[in-house]
C-alpha positions, 0 to 999 in steps of 0.5 A, a space after each residue: 523484530 517485524 520490520 516492513 519495507 516498501 518500494 516503488 514509489 516515485 515521480 510519474 506524470 498524470 495518467 501514468 502508472 506505478 507498482 508499490 511493493 512491501 515486504 515483511 522480514 522478522 516475521 515467523 507468522 502470516 499476517 492476517 491481512 496487510 494493506 496501503 495507507 497514504 498520507 498527503 501534506 496537510 491531511 489525515 492518513 487514509 486507507 488506500 486498500 486492504 486484503 485478507 488472507 482469503 483474498 478479500 479486498 477493500 478500496 478507498 473510493 478514490 481508487 476504485 477501478 485504478 487500483 489493484 491490490 495483490 499479495 503473496 501470503 507465502 511470502 508476506 508481500 502485498 503489492 498495489 498496481 496503480 493506474 491512472 494516477 492523478 495529482 491528488 494521488 500524491 502522498 506518502 503511501 504506508 504499507 500496513 499488515 495485522 496479525 490478531 489486532 496487532 498493526 505493523 508499519 512501514 517507513 513510507 514511500 513517496 509517490 508524486 504525480 505531477 506534470 
């Protein structure tokens, strides 16, 4: 059974930084793509950043220039380095991985940006 486990969330002041990590277990294959979504209270879940096996990245316009996604293909791990955090970045962040159109989700990690 494939499991994705996120870590690194927490409380940070505006302008601060956090690094989220996601590790996959139970997988005997390398995911085609991995990434991060987030969901703020009362809002729909949205894509934050996405990275394919060949390193192609996609970012939400709201995080471009502030967030950087990276992955370790061999270990099925994905990271997102978040800088210049804003209160509007407050959300539960979910790790997501895709293998031949099948999607896997983590349980989520809370990121709160507040003074």
